[in-house]
N, C-alpha and C positions, 0 to 999 in steps of 0.2 A: 505493500500499499503506500502511495506517496503524500509525501505531508500535506498535499492537498484534500487529498480523498481524505486521511485523519482529521482534517479541519473541517472539511466536512459533516464530516463523522460524528464527530468529538461534539458539531453547532445542533445536527441535527438530536443526539441524545442529550441534551444540555434545553433544546425547545420541547423535547418530548419529556423530562422529566418536571419541566416547569409546567406545561398543559395539565401533566399528571397531578402535579401540588393545588394549582388552582383547583383543580375537578376533587380532592379528597376537602382542599379547605370548605368552596360552595358545600359540599354536603354535609362538613361540619356544621355548618352555618346554619344547613336547612332542618338541620336536626337541632340544633338550639333553638331553633325559631317552634318549632314543635315541641319541642319541652317548655318552653315559652308557655305556648297557648294552650299545652295540657293543664298548666299547673295554674295558668289563670283562671280556666274554664271551669278547673274542680275549687276554685278561690271562690267564686261565683254561684257556683253550686251551692257549696257549704255555707254561702252566706242564705238565701235563697232559702235552700230548708231551716236554718238558724230564726228566722224572720215569721214564713210559715208559719212552724213547730210554735213561735212564742203565739201567734196573733191565733193559732190555734186552741193551743194552753190556756191563754186570758177566754178568751169562748166561754171552754169549758169546765174554769174551775167557778169557786161555789162564794164567788166577789159578788159584790152587790152590783147592778148595772150599773150605779157614778162610775166607783171603780173602775170595775173591763171599760166605760165610754174615758177614763182616766190611761190605763193602761194602752191599750187602742190609741188616742190618741199621741201618746208620748211615744209606741210604738211604730206610727207612721209618719210624727214629725223627724225624728233622733233613731232611724233603722235599726242600725248594728249595736247602739250602745239599751233604746230600748229591750232591745232581745235580750242581749245580753243582761243587763237588769232582773225583766222578771225570770229568766231561769235562775239565778243569782238572790231574788229577791219578795219578787213579788210571789214567785208558785211557790212557797211554803204554803202550808193545809192552813186558812184565818182558822180556824176551829180549836189547833190545836198552840194557837198565839194566845192567843184568849183564855185560854187555862194556865200560860202562867204564868 
């Protein structure tokens, strides 16, 4: 092989490797995008389940109508915070609180 042929072959190999590395990088970016999308979808579904669960919990609770309305308004005005507070504070049995 002559020096010119060697240079052409080396340039072809270099270009092929660069193309291959670009494809691998693009593939990694695509997988990363799908991963981020998957995490976002799971977070949104979790949030919706939390919110709907809080609404159902408020409506099924033994609270009076006025307190149910207060919790529902709070849940709609501050959905994440309202849902979290419902499950930590509001969903306690109101009869058990009166006995202590």
